[in-house]
N, C-alpha and C positions, 0 to 999 in steps of 0.2 A: 504493500500500500504506500509506503514511504517513497519508493522509487517512482510510483505513478504521480505523486504530488511534486516531487523535486526535479525530475528529469527534464532535460531540454531547457534549462534555465541558467546555463553557464556562460553564454556569450555576452559580450558587451551590450548587445541589443536587448538583453533581458534584465539588465542591471536596474535596480531600484523599483521594479514593477513585478507584480505577481504574474500577470499575463503579458507576453510580448505583444506590442501593438500590431495592428494590421497594416503591413507595408504594401500599399498598392502602387506599383511602378513598373512600367515596361522599360523605361530608359534609366540607366544608371550613369551618372556623370563623373568625369575624371577631371582632376585639377589641371592636367597638362598632357602633352603627347607622350611623355616618358611614362607616366602612370598608365595611360591607355595601353601602351605596348607591353608593359609589365603585367597588366591585368589579364591579358590573353594567356599568359603562361600559367596562371594559378587557377586551375579548374577544380575548385573545391568549395564546399559550403563555407560560408563566412566571407567569401571574396566577392565583392560586387563586380558584376560584369555586364549582365543584361537580364531582363526580367524572366526570360525563359529558363535561366539557371536558378531561379528562386531569389529570395530575399529573406530578411530575418524571420518572418513568420513561418515560412516553409522550412527554413533551416532549424528552427527550434523544434518543430514537429519531428523532422527526420532525426535530430539528435536524441530526442526523447525515446523514439522507437528503437534506436540503436542501443541506448542504455538499457532498455528492457530485454534485449535479445542477447543472452550470453554467447560470446564468441563472435559477435558481429563487428565488422570494421566500419560499416556504414549502411545507410538506408536510402533507397531511391523511392520517390513518391510518384504515383500515377493517377490519372483522372478517374479511374474506376478499378475495382478488383479484377475484372476481366483484362483491362489494359495491363495490370501488373503481371498477370499470368502470361499473356501473350508477349509482353515486353521482355520478361525474363527468359522465356523459351527462345525468342529471337536472339537473345544475347549469347546463347550457348550452342545454337544449332545453325547448320548451313546446308545447302543443297547436297543431297546424297546421304545425309545422316539418317539414323533410325532413332525414333523416340518411343520409349515404352510408356504407356499411360495406364494407370490402374483402372480397371473396368468400372469401378464405382466412383469415379471422379465426377466433379461438378460438370453438368451438361455443357456449359459454354467452353470448358476445357476440352471436352471431347470434340465439340464443334470446331474449335480452333485447330485441333490436330487433323480432323477430316477435311477442313476447308482451307484456311489461309496457309497453314504450314505445308499441306499437301501441294498447293499451288506453287509454293516456293521450293518444291523438290525434296521435302522432308517426309520420309516414310514413317507411319505410325503403326504400332502394334499394341492392342489392348491386352492386358494381363490380369490374372486373378491374383491380387496381393496376398491372399490367404494360402496360396499354393506356391511354396518356395521353390519346389522343383521345377514347375512350369515357368515360374518367373525367371529362374536362372537360364533355362533352356531358350528363352525368348531372345537372349542377347546374341549378337553377332559382332563381327569386327567393325561394323559401321554404327553400332549402338553408342550414342554419345550422351544421352540424357534419359533420366527416368522421372516422370511426373507422379508424385505420390499425394495422397490425401488421407487424413485420418482424424476422426472416423470418416467412413465413406459417405459420400453425399447421399442423402435421402434414406439409405438403408443402414447406416451407422455401424458398419463393420469396423472392428479395430484390428489393424495389421501390426506386425512386428517391425516398426520403423527402423530401429537400429540394425536388425538383420537384413532388411531390404537395402538400406543405405550402404551397409557393408558389402553386400553382393555387388552393388553398382560401383562402389569404389574399387573393389578387386578387379572389376571388368573395365576399369578406366572410364566410367561414365559419371556424369554430373547428376547428383540427386537434388531435385527440387520438391518442395512440399507446400501444399495449400494448407496453412495452419489457422485458417479463419475461425474454426469452431472453438479451439482451445485458447487461442492467442498465445503470446509469449508467457503470459502468467500461468497458463495451464500446461504448456508443453514447450520445453526448451529444445527446439528442433535442431539447431546447429550442434548443440552439445550431445544430441542423440545421433549425430552422424550425417545430417543433411548439409548440403553445400549452400543452398539458397532457400530461404523461407519467405513465403508469400502470404500476405494478409489482406483481406478486403476490409479496409477501414470503414467502409460504409456500414458494417455490422456493429460489432461490440465497441470499437473505438469511438465512432461517431455516437452511437447509442441512442440517437433521438430521431432517426429516420428523416434527416434533413440534409444529407450530403452524400456525394458519391466520391469514393477515393480508394486507392489501393497502395500497397507498399511491398517492396522486396528488400530483404536484408541479407547480407552475406559477409564472409570473411574478406580479407584484403584482395585476393586474386579475383574473385567473382564480383565483388562490389565495383571494382574499376570497370569491368566489362558491362555490368548492368548500367552504370552511370553513362558510359559512352554510348551504348545502344539507345538508351532513353533519350539522350540529347539529340542523337541523329534522327530519332523518330519525332522529335518535337514535343515530347510529353511535358506537360506542366500542369500544376494544380493552382487554383486561385488562392490568394492569401486569405480571403474570407473563409473559404472552406477549410484551409489549414488551421485557422483560428478556432473554428467549430470543432475540428478533430482534436485539437489540443484541449479544449474545454471538456469534451467527452472523455478524453483519456484520464483526466484527473479523478473521475468518479467510476471508471470502469470496474475497478476491483469490488466496490460495494455493490454495484449492479449485478455483476457476475455472481457474487456470493448469494444474493437474494434470489436471482433467477434460477440458479442451480438448486437451491434448497426447495423452491416451489416445484421445479420440474421433477425432482425426485419424489416429492410427495404425490404429485399427480400421476407419475409413472406407476408408483405402488398402487394407487387407487385404480388405475386402468387395468392392472394385472388381475383384479378381482371381478372385472366386468365380463359377463357371459358374451357380450357382443364383440369382445376383443380377443383375437387369437394369439397375437404376439405383440409385445412391447419392445421396440428397438431402441434401447437406451443403454449405452455402455456403462453409465454410472450406476446402473441398477444391479445390486448383487445377484449373482446367478445368471445374468444375461450373457450371451455370447460375447467374448472379448473383454469381459470385465476384469479378468486377471491381468491381461496386458495393460488395460487402462490403469489399473491400480499400480502396476509396476512402473509405468513410464510417465503418467500424467500427475500433475499436482493440482489440477482443477478442471472444472467442466463448464457447462453453460446451460441455457434453457432450451436448447434445440434437441428434439428427439421425435421419433415416429411410432406409430402403432398400426397394426394390420387388423382389418375387420374379420370377424369370424363368420364365414359363410354368407356374407352380405354382398350385394351387387353395387354398381356405381350409383344407381338411383337412391339406394339407402344411404350410401356415403354422402351424397349431395344433400339429402334431407337432414342429416346430422349437422353438416357444416352450415347449411342455410339457417338452421334453428339457433345457432350460437349467437349470443348477444354481446359478450365481452371480447370475443375473439374476432379480429378482422379477417377478411379473406384477401390475401395478397401475397406477392413474392417478397423476397428478402426476409430478414430476421435479425435478431440481435438488438432491436430497439426496445424502448420502454414499454411498448404495447404488445399484447399477445396476438398471435396470428395462427390461422389454420389453413392448410393447403392440401388438397387432394393430389395424389401423384400415382402414376403408373410406371412401373419399373421396366417392363419389357422393351419399350422403345429405346431405352438408354443403357442397355447392357448387351455385351457381345460374348462374354466368357462366363459370367456368373449367373447360374440358373435362378429363375424366379417363377413360381414359388420355390423356396429353398428346400433342400432335401429334408424329408421328414415332415414337411408341412402338408396340410390338405390342399388339394388342387384348387379349392375355392378361396384359399387364403392368399389373395392377391391384391385386394383393394386396400390401399394404405392412405394414411393421413399424417402429415408432418405438423407438429405443433412447435411454435416458438413461444416460450413462456416469458412474459414480461414482468412488470412490477406491480400488477394488480394484486389484491389480496388473494392468497392461495385458496382460501375457503370459498371465495366468490367464484373463482375460476372452476373449481370442482363442481359447485352448484350449477354453473352454467353448462358444463359438460353433461351433468346428470339430467337436466331438463332437455338438453338436445338429444340425448339417447332416447329419452321418453318420446320425444316428437318423432324421431326416426322409427321407433317401434310401432307407433300409432299409424304411421303411413303404410 
């Protein structure tokens, strides 16, 4: 908690104020030609050059995120989480390379591999992150990067990140991870073997559903490559959004703590519902992957899923439509609770759904993002929504 409050406040630009001011400027002025020519040589945060390379507000945010990520040399900011994913992948891949993508990755990550990167000559292969043998066999001499995510998007599988990152390292490949679910507070990705850690700041860091932003942090070698590629792509975030992200960062710890506590209580409650076949929540004792989660993670969040028992899509929609406190929408990690229906089959290539041992009807799922509302009120809302579904 202390790091969240004090990080990103070391520069001269933060002196004497709690919050760095919002520096809006595209043009940075030099006192003379000598300073102008010298400025070109110093490509680092803290050096005024031009607005596209940021200014004190963005530098403070990047510094704070770096301080929170053990092992990181620096952090690059992007205008969205997807921009951070694609920007990081472009920094480590070139035409002819092979990229391995975990089959349960965020759908836009899959789309980037199948679309933009494919057009640029990068071959992609989806892999089951739970099958270490198949994961290792998927490598070839052209495999240059592995895109990981834990827990898996939507279905919340927990994979052994240190083992997978170790295999990638032994094969000479860069390991990247989307760590948005846990953030650096809940999972120290670089310390667990990953080379580049990506976070959608839109979610927990922003925390108030009012900004779009992403970040990628890395050790010295890959941070320089990330920075160079981002600048060549023209990525920049607005100082106003950077200020909002800094504000959200200060309270992220207490929000995550409350949201995790409520999510666990709701997950336990859902376990006892006849309408629920499976609760997909790695924080829940006895759930698949819980042992790995306990071993590697120091925190969680309010995002998890559950699978309906023998219901169809119409029943699922009746349930969601009857909710009063849960909004219906994409994204998550804000102060408000959300519910989202999802179907897995269209976004899986290697991992079977329904899973082995499940009933064939156990396929209709709902993702919940638990916010800061009273937990008892959220459970009561779910209870009345189940009743409405059953009456239909």
